[in-house]
N, C-alpha and C positions, 0 to 999 in steps of 0.2 A: 167360682177364683173369689179367695180370702187375701186380706191383707189384715193384720194386723199391727196396731197402732192404738200404745201408753195401754196395753193388755185388754182394749174392746176391738171383736170383731168385724171386721164389715167386708159386706163382699159384692163382689160387682163381677156381670161380663166382659170382660173388655173384647171380648167377638162377637160378642151381639150387637147389633146397630142400634137400636134402640138405647139401650146403658150408654154406647161407645158416645154417643150424638149427644145426649145429659153430660156424660163428664168432661168431653168438647166444650159444651155451651159455656157450663159450669165454669171448668179451669181458664177461658177466657176471658171471659166476666171477671174475672178474681182477677186477672192479671189487669184489665182495662182498669176496673177500679180501684188498681192500688195507686199502677198509672198515676190514676186523676189526684189518687191523694197525696202525691209526695205529692204537687202542687201548692198544697195548704198549708195554710198558716195551723199549726196549733200552740193552744195558755203554755201548752204544760209536754213533756215527753210523755208523764202516764195516758193523757187522754192522744198522745201520737199513737203509741201502743195498743191503747183501747182499738184503734179505729181498726189497724191494722189485723187484731186481732180477729173485730168482729168479720172483716168484707172474709177468714178463712173460716172463720163456720158460718155465714152464708154458705159458700161455697159448698161445704163436708153437706149439710143439709139440702142440699139442689142437691147432688148426687147420688146421696144415700137413703131423703128419707126424711121427715117430722126428726130429732132429735139427737143427731149422735154428736154433733159437736159437743152438745150437754153432756154426755160419758167419756168425749175424748177427752173434755179441762174441764170437768168436775165447776164449770162454771167459772173459771181462772181465766186472766187474762193474763198468760204470759207470754210474751211473742216468741221467744225461742222455742218453744213448745209448740208452738202454731207454727212460725214457719217448718221445724224438726216433722211437722205431718206432712204440711203444703209436701217437703221435699222427697216424705216415703210415697205418698200417694202420686209423685211424678217421676219418681222411679215405675212403678208399678205397671 
C-alpha cells in the first residue's frame, strides 16, 4: 500500500503483522513523547516547534526506515506541515 505525503511515496503493508507492529509502536511512542514534551518549558516558540517536529521525524523514520523525514520535510521544521503529515499517516 502506498501513502503520498508532500509528493513523497511511502510504502507499507498495514495487513502485515511485522509492519503493523512497527507502525503501532512508533505511533504510540510519538504520542507518549509528545505528551511528555507538553510539560516542558521551552525558552522560545521556535524551540517548541522544533521539538514537535523532531518527534514526528523520529516517528516517520521508525515506521519507514532511515530517511523519509528528510525527504518529506526537506529539513524544514514547519510544525503545521509535520502535524498534517501525522494526520495523513493516522488516517491511512
